[in-house]
Phi, psi and omega in degrees: 000138183284159184267130179282125179242348182229026181283164184293324180298316181295316180297316181297320180295315179295320180297321180296316179296315181294328177293321178292334182270008181299132181094350177288159187269143174068219181292343186297343179256349186237332181266121187303315185298314180284326179297321181299316178295317182295317180294317179301314181293320181294323178292325175297314178299318181298316180297312181297316186285339173297327177280322179295330181301323180297319178291323179298317179293322177299318177300317180298315180298318180297318179299316181294318180295317180300315180297318182290320183282338175292331174295335178267005177082031182219143177273166181300315183295321178293323177299312181296320178295319179294320177296322179295316180292326180282348180078023179268119180252109179214133183282163186294326180297313180293320181295318179294319179296320179295320180298325181277312190265333185225075184301316179301321179293320178296319178298323178294320178295317178297319179298318177298318179295320179297315180295324178294323178291321181289328183288331184265000000 
């Protein structure tokens, strides 16, 4: 059986790849062979970086919490240990948001952590 080289399925597939490569530089947006490689790699990066974004935000929250609790005379690690001993369960995103938007509430949480550290 002969090989189809100009069928609609083949054309549609190539058109789809070239559409995904729109905006790429040089041959990467117009030449199917190079566009296919570029699109494959870009989709891999997109998949990987969607997961990396979560780690980036966690790092940012920790930096913000550390900066806020150092103003209260406590390091981040001591704060987390104090919260654990006090039985306060609050995630880093909420804690960082509290440190920025609601300073009195954050100070109250830090005070609870300090008393828990002092009691043990």
